[in-house]
Each structure stands twice: as C-alpha cells, then as structure tokens.
Chimera marker file (.cmm) of the C-alpha trace (Angstrom):
<marker_set name="trace">
<marker id="1" x="153.845" y="139.313" z="22.640" r="1" g="1" b="0" radius="0.5"/>
<marker id="2" x="151.739" y="136.874" z="20.873" r="1" g="1" b="0" radius="0.5"/>
<marker id="3" x="152.869" y="134.089" z="23.156" r="1" g="1" b="0" radius="0.5"/>
<marker id="4" x="152.527" y="136.183" z="26.122" r="1" g="1" b="0" radius="0.5"/>
<marker id="5" x="149.088" y="136.928" z="25.258" r="1" g="1" b="0" radius="0.5"/>
<marker id="6" x="148.341" y="133.113" z="24.170" r="1" g="1" b="0" radius="0.5"/>
<marker id="7" x="149.890" y="131.991" z="27.545" r="1" g="1" b="0" radius="0.5"/>
<marker id="8" x="147.565" y="134.448" z="29.120" r="1" g="1" b="0" radius="0.5"/>
<marker id="9" x="144.642" y="132.927" z="27.444" r="1" g="1" b="0" radius="0.5"/>
<marker id="10" x="145.250" y="129.534" z="28.368" r="1" g="1" b="0" radius="0.5"/>
<marker id="11" x="145.810" y="130.723" z="32.225" r="1" g="1" b="0" radius="0.5"/>
<marker id="12" x="142.478" y="132.621" z="31.836" r="1" g="1" b="0" radius="0.5"/>
<marker id="13" x="140.597" y="129.551" z="30.732" r="1" g="1" b="0" radius="0.5"/>
<marker id="14" x="142.534" y="127.215" z="33.195" r="1" g="1" b="0" radius="0.5"/>
<marker id="15" x="141.940" y="129.145" z="36.406" r="1" g="1" b="0" radius="0.5"/>
<marker id="16" x="138.441" y="128.983" z="36.738" r="1" g="1" b="0" radius="0.5"/>
<marker id="17" x="138.284" y="125.094" z="35.659" r="1" g="1" b="0" radius="0.5"/>
<marker id="18" x="140.515" y="124.574" z="38.631" r="1" g="1" b="0" radius="0.5"/>
<marker id="19" x="138.248" y="126.435" z="40.905" r="1" g="1" b="0" radius="0.5"/>
<marker id="20" x="135.741" y="124.196" z="39.755" r="1" g="1" b="0" radius="0.5"/>
<marker id="21" x="137.587" y="120.822" z="40.208" r="1" g="1" b="0" radius="0.5"/>
<marker id="22" x="138.081" y="121.836" z="43.779" r="1" g="1" b="0" radius="0.5"/>
<marker id="23" x="135.897" y="119.921" z="46.133" r="1" g="1" b="0" radius="0.5"/>
<marker id="24" x="132.963" y="121.480" z="47.654" r="1" g="1" b="0" radius="0.5"/>
<marker id="25" x="132.483" y="120.852" z="51.220" r="1" g="1" b="0" radius="0.5"/>
<marker id="26" x="129.404" y="118.855" z="52.545" r="1" g="1" b="0" radius="0.5"/>
<marker id="27" x="126.452" y="120.837" z="53.003" r="1" g="1" b="0" radius="0.5"/>
<marker id="28" x="126.184" y="119.025" z="56.351" r="1" g="1" b="0" radius="0.5"/>
<marker id="29" x="129.264" y="118.424" z="58.778" r="1" g="1" b="0" radius="0.5"/>
<marker id="30" x="128.931" y="115.009" z="60.536" r="1" g="1" b="0" radius="0.5"/>
<marker id="31" x="130.987" y="114.418" z="63.697" r="1" g="1" b="0" radius="0.5"/>
<marker id="32" x="131.479" y="112.301" z="66.613" r="1" g="1" b="0" radius="0.5"/>
<marker id="33" x="129.673" y="109.418" z="65.006" r="1" g="1" b="0" radius="0.5"/>
<marker id="34" x="129.258" y="106.168" z="67.056" r="1" g="1" b="0" radius="0.5"/>
<marker id="35" x="126.912" y="103.467" z="67.999" r="1" g="1" b="0" radius="0.5"/>
<marker id="36" x="126.399" y="101.842" z="71.366" r="1" g="1" b="0" radius="0.5"/>
<marker id="37" x="127.313" y="98.411" z="71.822" r="1" g="1" b="0" radius="0.5"/>
<marker id="38" x="124.392" y="95.983" z="72.611" r="1" g="1" b="0" radius="0.5"/>
<marker id="39" x="124.385" y="92.306" z="73.697" r="1" g="1" b="0" radius="0.5"/>
<marker id="40" x="124.123" y="89.459" z="71.315" r="1" g="1" b="0" radius="0.5"/>
<marker id="41" x="120.630" y="89.158" z="70.244" r="1" g="1" b="0" radius="0.5"/>
<marker id="42" x="119.552" y="92.521" z="70.714" r="1" g="1" b="0" radius="0.5"/>
<marker id="43" x="116.413" y="93.442" z="68.920" r="1" g="1" b="0" radius="0.5"/>
<marker id="44" x="117.670" y="97.309" z="68.420" r="1" g="1" b="0" radius="0.5"/>
<marker id="45" x="120.829" y="99.552" z="69.109" r="1" g="1" b="0" radius="0.5"/>
<marker id="46" x="121.267" y="103.411" z="68.892" r="1" g="1" b="0" radius="0.5"/>
<marker id="47" x="123.553" y="105.633" z="67.056" r="1" g="1" b="0" radius="0.5"/>
<marker id="48" x="124.981" y="108.916" z="67.938" r="1" g="1" b="0" radius="0.5"/>
<marker id="49" x="126.361" y="111.934" z="66.191" r="1" g="1" b="0" radius="0.5"/>
<marker id="50" x="126.436" y="115.519" z="65.971" r="1" g="1" b="0" radius="0.5"/>
<marker id="51" x="125.275" y="117.474" z="62.708" r="1" g="1" b="0" radius="0.5"/>
<marker id="52" x="125.977" y="120.757" z="61.440" r="1" g="1" b="0" radius="0.5"/>
<marker id="53" x="124.184" y="122.166" z="58.142" r="1" g="1" b="0" radius="0.5"/>
<marker id="54" x="125.530" y="125.055" z="56.295" r="1" g="1" b="0" radius="0.5"/>
<marker id="55" x="121.805" y="126.357" z="55.855" r="1" g="1" b="0" radius="0.5"/>
<marker id="56" x="118.513" y="125.482" z="57.261" r="1" g="1" b="0" radius="0.5"/>
<marker id="57" x="117.690" y="121.614" z="56.898" r="1" g="1" b="0" radius="0.5"/>
<marker id="58" x="116.304" y="118.506" z="58.365" r="1" g="1" b="0" radius="0.5"/>
<marker id="59" x="117.506" y="114.965" z="58.770" r="1" g="1" b="0" radius="0.5"/>
<marker id="60" x="114.606" y="113.025" z="57.293" r="1" g="1" b="0" radius="0.5"/>
<marker id="61" x="115.797" y="109.462" z="57.425" r="1" g="1" b="0" radius="0.5"/>
<marker id="62" x="118.914" y="107.041" z="58.073" r="1" g="1" b="0" radius="0.5"/>
<marker id="63" x="119.902" y="104.010" z="55.899" r="1" g="1" b="0" radius="0.5"/>
<marker id="64" x="121.911" y="101.126" z="56.614" r="1" g="1" b="0" radius="0.5"/>
<marker id="65" x="122.971" y="97.356" z="55.625" r="1" g="1" b="0" radius="0.5"/>
<marker id="66" x="123.848" y="96.875" z="59.174" r="1" g="1" b="0" radius="0.5"/>
<marker id="67" x="119.905" y="96.422" z="60.445" r="1" g="1" b="0" radius="0.5"/>
<marker id="68" x="116.496" y="95.382" z="59.032" r="1" g="1" b="0" radius="0.5"/>
<marker id="69" x="115.892" y="99.309" z="59.163" r="1" g="1" b="0" radius="0.5"/>
<marker id="70" x="116.871" y="102.235" z="60.447" r="1" g="1" b="0" radius="0.5"/>
<marker id="71" x="114.735" y="105.126" z="62.035" r="1" g="1" b="0" radius="0.5"/>
<marker id="72" x="115.221" y="108.720" z="63.375" r="1" g="1" b="0" radius="0.5"/>
<marker id="73" x="113.690" y="108.593" z="67.228" r="1" g="1" b="0" radius="0.5"/>
<marker id="74" x="113.481" y="110.844" z="70.156" r="1" g="1" b="0" radius="0.5"/>
<marker id="75" x="113.465" y="109.386" z="74.002" r="1" g="1" b="0" radius="0.5"/>
<marker id="76" x="111.623" y="110.926" z="76.619" r="1" g="1" b="0" radius="0.5"/>
<marker id="77" x="110.454" y="109.981" z="80.451" r="1" g="1" b="0" radius="0.5"/>
<marker id="78" x="106.551" y="109.945" z="80.811" r="1" g="1" b="0" radius="0.5"/>
<marker id="79" x="106.207" y="109.449" z="84.631" r="1" g="1" b="0" radius="0.5"/>
<marker id="80" x="109.056" y="107.748" z="85.174" r="1" g="1" b="0" radius="0.5"/>
<marker id="81" x="108.421" y="105.686" z="81.896" r="1" g="1" b="0" radius="0.5"/>
<marker id="82" x="111.281" y="105.597" z="79.283" r="1" g="1" b="0" radius="0.5"/>
<marker id="83" x="109.370" y="106.189" z="75.986" r="1" g="1" b="0" radius="0.5"/>
<marker id="84" x="111.114" y="105.918" z="72.366" r="1" g="1" b="0" radius="0.5"/>
<marker id="85" x="109.158" y="106.979" z="69.272" r="1" g="1" b="0" radius="0.5"/>
<marker id="86" x="110.213" y="107.520" z="65.507" r="1" g="1" b="0" radius="0.5"/>
<marker id="87" x="110.123" y="111.285" z="64.243" r="1" g="1" b="0" radius="0.5"/>
<marker id="88" x="108.253" y="111.191" z="61.138" r="1" g="1" b="0" radius="0.5"/>
<marker id="89" x="109.455" y="114.605" z="60.314" r="1" g="1" b="0" radius="0.5"/>
<marker id="90" x="112.949" y="113.898" z="61.494" r="1" g="1" b="0" radius="0.5"/>
<marker id="91" x="115.045" y="116.571" z="63.258" r="1" g="1" b="0" radius="0.5"/>
<marker id="92" x="115.550" y="120.408" z="62.304" r="1" g="1" b="0" radius="0.5"/>
<marker id="93" x="119.228" y="121.430" z="61.523" r="1" g="1" b="0" radius="0.5"/>
<marker id="94" x="119.164" y="125.244" z="62.081" r="1" g="1" b="0" radius="0.5"/>
<marker id="95" x="122.098" y="126.762" z="59.616" r="1" g="1" b="0" radius="0.5"/>
<marker id="96" x="125.328" y="126.938" z="61.685" r="1" g="1" b="0" radius="0.5"/>
<marker id="97" x="124.212" y="125.473" z="64.957" r="1" g="1" b="0" radius="0.5"/>
<marker id="98" x="125.135" y="121.823" z="65.719" r="1" g="1" b="0" radius="0.5"/>
<marker id="99" x="122.949" y="119.305" z="66.656" r="1" g="1" b="0" radius="0.5"/>
<marker id="100" x="123.926" y="116.763" z="68.742" r="1" g="1" b="0" radius="0.5"/>
<marker id="101" x="121.998" y="113.314" z="68.552" r="1" g="1" b="0" radius="0.5"/>
<marker id="102" x="122.830" y="111.680" z="71.778" r="1" g="1" b="0" radius="0.5"/>
<marker id="103" x="121.674" y="109.177" z="74.244" r="1" g="1" b="0" radius="0.5"/>
<marker id="104" x="118.453" y="110.230" z="76.182" r="1" g="1" b="0" radius="0.5"/>
<marker id="105" x="117.526" y="112.428" z="73.295" r="1" g="1" b="0" radius="0.5"/>
<marker id="106" x="117.192" y="112.372" z="69.745" r="1" g="1" b="0" radius="0.5"/>
<marker id="107" x="119.477" y="109.529" z="67.821" r="1" g="1" b="0" radius="0.5"/>
<marker id="108" x="119.349" y="107.209" z="65.372" r="1" g="1" b="0" radius="0.5"/>
<marker id="109" x="117.675" y="103.593" z="66.344" r="1" g="1" b="0" radius="0.5"/>
<marker id="110" x="118.943" y="100.519" z="64.442" r="1" g="1" b="0" radius="0.5"/>
<marker id="111" x="115.956" y="97.860" z="64.379" r="1" g="1" b="0" radius="0.5"/>
<marker id="112" x="116.716" y="94.317" z="63.782" r="1" g="1" b="0" radius="0.5"/>
<marker id="113" x="120.381" y="94.579" z="63.680" r="1" g="1" b="0" radius="0.5"/>
<marker id="114" x="122.091" y="92.209" z="61.071" r="1" g="1" b="0" radius="0.5"/>
<marker id="115" x="125.457" y="92.589" z="62.484" r="1" g="1" b="0" radius="0.5"/>
<marker id="116" x="126.723" y="92.187" z="65.908" r="1" g="1" b="0" radius="0.5"/>
<marker id="117" x="127.125" y="95.707" z="67.548" r="1" g="1" b="0" radius="0.5"/>
<marker id="118" x="130.124" y="94.758" z="69.513" r="1" g="1" b="0" radius="0.5"/>
<marker id="119" x="132.949" y="97.175" z="70.548" r="1" g="1" b="0" radius="0.5"/>
<marker id="120" x="135.320" y="97.527" z="67.240" r="1" g="1" b="0" radius="0.5"/>
<marker id="121" x="132.573" y="96.842" z="64.999" r="1" g="1" b="0" radius="0.5"/>
<marker id="122" x="131.659" y="99.462" z="62.218" r="1" g="1" b="0" radius="0.5"/>
<marker id="123" x="128.313" y="100.429" z="60.926" r="1" g="1" b="0" radius="0.5"/>
<marker id="124" x="127.956" y="102.758" z="57.623" r="1" g="1" b="0" radius="0.5"/>
<marker id="125" x="124.947" y="105.050" z="57.796" r="1" g="1" b="0" radius="0.5"/>
<marker id="126" x="123.792" y="107.417" z="55.330" r="1" g="1" b="0" radius="0.5"/>
<marker id="127" x="121.931" y="110.247" z="56.226" r="1" g="1" b="0" radius="0.5"/>
<marker id="128" x="119.109" y="111.853" z="53.752" r="1" g="1" b="0" radius="0.5"/>
<marker id="129" x="118.413" y="115.220" z="54.422" r="1" g="1" b="0" radius="0.5"/>
<marker id="130" x="115.373" y="117.270" z="53.091" r="1" g="1" b="0" radius="0.5"/>
<marker id="131" x="117.423" y="119.847" z="50.953" r="1" g="1" b="0" radius="0.5"/>
<marker id="132" x="121.331" y="118.339" z="51.232" r="1" g="1" b="0" radius="0.5"/>
<marker id="133" x="123.002" y="115.836" z="49.464" r="1" g="1" b="0" radius="0.5"/>
<marker id="134" x="122.971" y="112.562" z="51.210" r="1" g="1" b="0" radius="0.5"/>
<marker id="135" x="125.927" y="112.019" z="53.450" r="1" g="1" b="0" radius="0.5"/>
<marker id="136" x="127.970" y="108.439" z="54.302" r="1" g="1" b="0" radius="0.5"/>
<marker id="137" x="129.208" y="107.987" z="57.743" r="1" g="1" b="0" radius="0.5"/>
<marker id="138" x="130.779" y="105.248" z="59.237" r="1" g="1" b="0" radius="0.5"/>
<marker id="139" x="130.359" y="105.093" z="62.951" r="1" g="1" b="0" radius="0.5"/>
<marker id="140" x="132.436" y="102.657" z="64.922" r="1" g="1" b="0" radius="0.5"/>
<marker id="141" x="130.562" y="100.441" z="67.597" r="1" g="1" b="0" radius="0.5"/>
<marker id="142" x="131.841" y="101.527" z="71.317" r="1" g="1" b="0" radius="0.5"/>
<marker id="143" x="131.179" y="100.798" z="74.960" r="1" g="1" b="0" radius="0.5"/>
<marker id="144" x="128.566" y="103.634" z="76.106" r="1" g="1" b="0" radius="0.5"/>
<marker id="145" x="130.590" y="105.835" z="78.565" r="1" g="1" b="0" radius="0.5"/>
<marker id="146" x="128.985" y="105.474" z="82.369" r="1" g="1" b="0" radius="0.5"/>
<marker id="147" x="127.092" y="108.394" z="83.529" r="1" g="1" b="0" radius="0.5"/>
<marker id="148" x="128.235" y="110.428" z="86.191" r="1" g="1" b="0" radius="0.5"/>
<marker id="149" x="127.239" y="109.468" z="89.388" r="1" g="1" b="0" radius="0.5"/>
<marker id="150" x="126.522" y="113.143" z="91.017" r="1" g="1" b="0" radius="0.5"/>
<marker id="151" x="125.644" y="113.503" z="94.909" r="1" g="1" b="0" radius="0.5"/>
<marker id="152" x="127.218" y="110.187" z="95.786" r="1" g="1" b="0" radius="0.5"/>
<marker id="153" x="130.213" y="109.942" z="98.036" r="1" g="1" b="0" radius="0.5"/>
<marker id="154" x="132.840" y="107.283" z="97.773" r="1" g="1" b="0" radius="0.5"/>
<marker id="155" x="133.609" y="107.794" z="101.707" r="1" g="1" b="0" radius="0.5"/>
<marker id="156" x="133.699" y="104.937" z="103.969" r="1" g="1" b="0" radius="0.5"/>
<marker id="157" x="132.622" y="105.784" z="107.982" r="1" g="1" b="0" radius="0.5"/>
<link id1="1" id2="2" r="1" g="1" b="0" radius="0.2"/>
<link id1="2" id2="3" r="1" g="1" b="0" radius="0.2"/>
<link id1="3" id2="4" r="1" g="1" b="0" radius="0.2"/>
<link id1="4" id2="5" r="1" g="1" b="0" radius="0.2"/>
<link id1="5" id2="6" r="1" g="1" b="0" radius="0.2"/>
<link id1="6" id2="7" r="1" g="1" b="0" radius="0.2"/>
<link id1="7" id2="8" r="1" g="1" b="0" radius="0.2"/>
<link id1="8" id2="9" r="1" g="1" b="0" radius="0.2"/>
<link id1="9" id2="10" r="1" g="1" b="0" radius="0.2"/>
<link id1="10" id2="11" r="1" g="1" b="0" radius="0.2"/>
<link id1="11" id2="12" r="1" g="1" b="0" radius="0.2"/>
<link id1="12" id2="13" r="1" g="1" b="0" radius="0.2"/>
<link id1="13" id2="14" r="1" g="1" b="0" radius="0.2"/>
<link id1="14" id2="15" r="1" g="1" b="0" radius="0.2"/>
<link id1="15" id2="16" r="1" g="1" b="0" radius="0.2"/>
<link id1="16" id2="17" r="1" g="1" b="0" radius="0.2"/>
<link id1="17" id2="18" r="1" g="1" b="0" radius="0.2"/>
<link id1="18" id2="19" r="1" g="1" b="0" radius="0.2"/>
<link id1="19" id2="20" r="1" g="1" b="0" radius="0.2"/>
<link id1="20" id2="21" r="1" g="1" b="0" radius="0.2"/>
<link id1="21" id2="22" r="1" g="1" b="0" radius="0.2"/>
<link id1="22" id2="23" r="1" g="1" b="0" radius="0.2"/>
<link id1="23" id2="24" r="1" g="1" b="0" radius="0.2"/>
<link id1="24" id2="25" r="1" g="1" b="0" radius="0.2"/>
<link id1="25" id2="26" r="1" g="1" b="0" radius="0.2"/>
<link id1="26" id2="27" r="1" g="1" b="0" radius="0.2"/>
<link id1="27" id2="28" r="1" g="1" b="0" radius="0.2"/>
<link id1="28" id2="29" r="1" g="1" b="0" radius="0.2"/>
<link id1="29" id2="30" r="1" g="1" b="0" radius="0.2"/>
<link id1="30" id2="31" r="1" g="1" b="0" radius="0.2"/>
<link id1="31" id2="32" r="1" g="1" b="0" radius="0.2"/>
<link id1="32" id2="33" r="1" g="1" b="0" radius="0.2"/>
<link id1="33" id2="34" r="1" g="1" b="0" radius="0.2"/>
<link id1="34" id2="35" r="1" g="1" b="0" radius="0.2"/>
<link id1="35" id2="36" r="1" g="1" b="0" radius="0.2"/>
<link id1="36" id2="37" r="1" g="1" b="0" radius="0.2"/>
<link id1="37" id2="38" r="1" g="1" b="0" radius="0.2"/>
<link id1="38" id2="39" r="1" g="1" b="0" radius="0.2"/>
<link id1="39" id2="40" r="1" g="1" b="0" radius="0.2"/>
<link id1="40" id2="41" r="1" g="1" b="0" radius="0.2"/>
<link id1="41" id2="42" r="1" g="1" b="0" radius="0.2"/>
<link id1="42" id2="43" r="1" g="1" b="0" radius="0.2"/>
<link id1="43" id2="44" r="1" g="1" b="0" radius="0.2"/>
<link id1="44" id2="45" r="1" g="1" b="0" radius="0.2"/>
<link id1="45" id2="46" r="1" g="1" b="0" radius="0.2"/>
<link id1="46" id2="47" r="1" g="1" b="0" radius="0.2"/>
<link id1="47" id2="48" r="1" g="1" b="0" radius="0.2"/>
<link id1="48" id2="49" r="1" g="1" b="0" radius="0.2"/>
<link id1="49" id2="50" r="1" g="1" b="0" radius="0.2"/>
<link id1="50" id2="51" r="1" g="1" b="0" radius="0.2"/>
<link id1="51" id2="52" r="1" g="1" b="0" radius="0.2"/>
<link id1="52" id2="53" r="1" g="1" b="0" radius="0.2"/>
<link id1="53" id2="54" r="1" g="1" b="0" radius="0.2"/>
<link id1="54" id2="55" r="1" g="1" b="0" radius="0.2"/>
<link id1="55" id2="56" r="1" g="1" b="0" radius="0.2"/>
<link id1="56" id2="57" r="1" g="1" b="0" radius="0.2"/>
<link id1="57" id2="58" r="1" g="1" b="0" radius="0.2"/>
<link id1="58" id2="59" r="1" g="1" b="0" radius="0.2"/>
<link id1="59" id2="60" r="1" g="1" b="0" radius="0.2"/>
<link id1="60" id2="61" r="1" g="1" b="0" radius="0.2"/>
<link id1="61" id2="62" r="1" g="1" b="0" radius="0.2"/>
<link id1="62" id2="63" r="1" g="1" b="0" radius="0.2"/>
<link id1="63" id2="64" r="1" g="1" b="0" radius="0.2"/>
<link id1="64" id2="65" r="1" g="1" b="0" radius="0.2"/>
<link id1="65" id2="66" r="1" g="1" b="0" radius="0.2"/>
<link id1="66" id2="67" r="1" g="1" b="0" radius="0.2"/>
<link id1="67" id2="68" r="1" g="1" b="0" radius="0.2"/>
<link id1="68" id2="69" r="1" g="1" b="0" radius="0.2"/>
<link id1="69" id2="70" r="1" g="1" b="0" radius="0.2"/>
<link id1="70" id2="71" r="1" g="1" b="0" radius="0.2"/>
<link id1="71" id2="72" r="1" g="1" b="0" radius="0.2"/>
<link id1="72" id2="73" r="1" g="1" b="0" radius="0.2"/>
<link id1="73" id2="74" r="1" g="1" b="0" radius="0.2"/>
<link id1="74" id2="75" r="1" g="1" b="0" radius="0.2"/>
<link id1="75" id2="76" r="1" g="1" b="0" radius="0.2"/>
<link id1="76" id2="77" r="1" g="1" b="0" radius="0.2"/>
<link id1="77" id2="78" r="1" g="1" b="0" radius="0.2"/>
<link id1="78" id2="79" r="1" g="1" b="0" radius="0.2"/>
<link id1="79" id2="80" r="1" g="1" b="0" radius="0.2"/>
<link id1="80" id2="81" r="1" g="1" b="0" radius="0.2"/>
<link id1="81" id2="82" r="1" g="1" b="0" radius="0.2"/>
<link id1="82" id2="83" r="1" g="1" b="0" radius="0.2"/>
<link id1="83" id2="84" r="1" g="1" b="0" radius="0.2"/>
<link id1="84" id2="85" r="1" g="1" b="0" radius="0.2"/>
<link id1="85" id2="86" r="1" g="1" b="0" radius="0.2"/>
<link id1="86" id2="87" r="1" g="1" b="0" radius="0.2"/>
<link id1="87" id2="88" r="1" g="1" b="0" radius="0.2"/>
<link id1="88" id2="89" r="1" g="1" b="0" radius="0.2"/>
<link id1="89" id2="90" r="1" g="1" b="0" radius="0.2"/>
<link id1="90" id2="91" r="1" g="1" b="0" radius="0.2"/>
<link id1="91" id2="92" r="1" g="1" b="0" radius="0.2"/>
<link id1="92" id2="93" r="1" g="1" b="0" radius="0.2"/>
<link id1="93" id2="94" r="1" g="1" b="0" radius="0.2"/>
<link id1="94" id2="95" r="1" g="1" b="0" radius="0.2"/>
<link id1="95" id2="96" r="1" g="1" b="0" radius="0.2"/>
<link id1="96" id2="97" r="1" g="1" b="0" radius="0.2"/>
<link id1="97" id2="98" r="1" g="1" b="0" radius="0.2"/>
<link id1="98" id2="99" r="1" g="1" b="0" radius="0.2"/>
<link id1="99" id2="100" r="1" g="1" b="0" radius="0.2"/>
<link id1="100" id2="101" r="1" g="1" b="0" radius="0.2"/>
<link id1="101" id2="102" r="1" g="1" b="0" radius="0.2"/>
<link id1="102" id2="103" r="1" g="1" b="0" radius="0.2"/>
<link id1="103" id2="104" r="1" g="1" b="0" radius="0.2"/>
<link id1="104" id2="105" r="1" g="1" b="0" radius="0.2"/>
<link id1="105" id2="106" r="1" g="1" b="0" radius="0.2"/>
<link id1="106" id2="107" r="1" g="1" b="0" radius="0.2"/>
<link id1="107" id2="108" r="1" g="1" b="0" radius="0.2"/>
<link id1="108" id2="109" r="1" g="1" b="0" radius="0.2"/>
<link id1="109" id2="110" r="1" g="1" b="0" radius="0.2"/>
<link id1="110" id2="111" r="1" g="1" b="0" radius="0.2"/>
<link id1="111" id2="112" r="1" g="1" b="0" radius="0.2"/>
<link id1="112" id2="113" r="1" g="1" b="0" radius="0.2"/>
<link id1="113" id2="114" r="1" g="1" b="0" radius="0.2"/>
<link id1="114" id2="115" r="1" g="1" b="0" radius="0.2"/>
<link id1="115" id2="116" r="1" g="1" b="0" radius="0.2"/>
<link id1="116" id2="117" r="1" g="1" b="0" radius="0.2"/>
<link id1="117" id2="118" r="1" g="1" b="0" radius="0.2"/>
<link id1="118" id2="119" r="1" g="1" b="0" radius="0.2"/>
<link id1="119" id2="120" r="1" g="1" b="0" radius="0.2"/>
<link id1="120" id2="121" r="1" g="1" b="0" radius="0.2"/>
<link id1="121" id2="122" r="1" g="1" b="0" radius="0.2"/>
<link id1="122" id2="123" r="1" g="1" b="0" radius="0.2"/>
<link id1="123" id2="124" r="1" g="1" b="0" radius="0.2"/>
<link id1="124" id2="125" r="1" g="1" b="0" radius="0.2"/>
<link id1="125" id2="126" r="1" g="1" b="0" radius="0.2"/>
<link id1="126" id2="127" r="1" g="1" b="0" radius="0.2"/>
<link id1="127" id2="128" r="1" g="1" b="0" radius="0.2"/>
<link id1="128" id2="129" r="1" g="1" b="0" radius="0.2"/>
<link id1="129" id2="130" r="1" g="1" b="0" radius="0.2"/>
<link id1="130" id2="131" r="1" g="1" b="0" radius="0.2"/>
<link id1="131" id2="132" r="1" g="1" b="0" radius="0.2"/>
<link id1="132" id2="133" r="1" g="1" b="0" radius="0.2"/>
<link id1="133" id2="134" r="1" g="1" b="0" radius="0.2"/>
<link id1="134" id2="135" r="1" g="1" b="0" radius="0.2"/>
<link id1="135" id2="136" r="1" g="1" b="0" radius="0.2"/>
<link id1="136" id2="137" r="1" g="1" b="0" radius="0.2"/>
<link id1="137" id2="138" r="1" g="1" b="0" radius="0.2"/>
<link id1="138" id2="139" r="1" g="1" b="0" radius="0.2"/>
<link id1="139" id2="140" r="1" g="1" b="0" radius="0.2"/>
<link id1="140" id2="141" r="1" g="1" b="0" radius="0.2"/>
<link id1="141" id2="142" r="1" g="1" b="0" radius="0.2"/>
<link id1="142" id2="143" r="1" g="1" b="0" radius="0.2"/>
<link id1="143" id2="144" r="1" g="1" b="0" radius="0.2"/>
<link id1="144" id2="145" r="1" g="1" b="0" radius="0.2"/>
<link id1="145" id2="146" r="1" g="1" b="0" radius="0.2"/>
<link id1="146" id2="147" r="1" g="1" b="0" radius="0.2"/>
<link id1="147" id2="148" r="1" g="1" b="0" radius="0.2"/>
<link id1="148" id2="149" r="1" g="1" b="0" radius="0.2"/>
<link id1="149" id2="150" r="1" g="1" b="0" radius="0.2"/>
<link id1="150" id2="151" r="1" g="1" b="0" radius="0.2"/>
<link id1="151" id2="152" r="1" g="1" b="0" radius="0.2"/>
<link id1="152" id2="153" r="1" g="1" b="0" radius="0.2"/>
<link id1="153" id2="154" r="1" g="1" b="0" radius="0.2"/>
<link id1="154" id2="155" r="1" g="1" b="0" radius="0.2"/>
<link id1="155" id2="156" r="1" g="1" b="0" radius="0.2"/>
<link id1="156" id2="157" r="1" g="1" b="0" radius="0.2"/>
</marker_set>
C-alpha cells in the first residue's frame, strides 16, 4: 500500500506542474499580417493585420528595425483629399471582436523604411498594447490586390 501512496503523492505534485508548463495562448491573437510593396526610395510604407483581444485592450505602439520609426495611423477622406494621421491613443481592441487594420482605414505606417519593401521581403513588427504583453509578428511584403471596379462593364459595342 505504501508504494501506491508514494506514487499517488508524486502524481499529485506532477500534474499541477504539467498544467503550469502548458503554454498560455497570447492575450492578443494576430492574423493576416502583411505589408504593402512600395517603390524603391519610398518614404513610407503600410502594414496591415487583424487583432483579436481576449480582454478589452488597446494597440498603443508598433516597433520595427525595418524603418526609422513605425506608427499606428488612420486614413480618411476629407473633401476628396486623403489625410493620414498618427493615432496618439492607438486603436481600441474590444474583447473577442476582430479589429482589422487595413488599407483605407487604421493601419501601421513604416516611416523611413530601412529595407526594400519588395514582394517576398519580411518585416518583423513588435506590437505593444496597453495591458497585454508585446507580440512580435513577421509580415510578408506583398503587392496590394487591385480594388474591384464596380459599375464598369467590359462589353464592347
């Protein structure tokens, strides 16, 4: 009986340590990260991704060695003029709701790229949040898809 009790005691201590060793999923899930290809010598470039937070949080900053600096930006149209500006407070991430940083809206801006943003290149981005631990993601550089041309006919008369 004593060997059984000894084995039971060892198992009781081993099981909690196994549970503690299991990796915890990140508090912020990152999906579909990519950066737009830019012409050589471009002064800036854009990166895009989708964030899903496990609890209410906020993306407050982005860092990368691939540019002089990186910022969380928004883009809007004002009287036919495209305007981009840094979001000083970042982007809100409501719990459980995917937030897409995409062309024409909130996005990550690489200012003063230090690498050629050519298709196939990769950009390491470290995302910083108000509460969650930082997350580093590698975003491939891709040629942006062409927007759909609605209302145009390809028929010839």
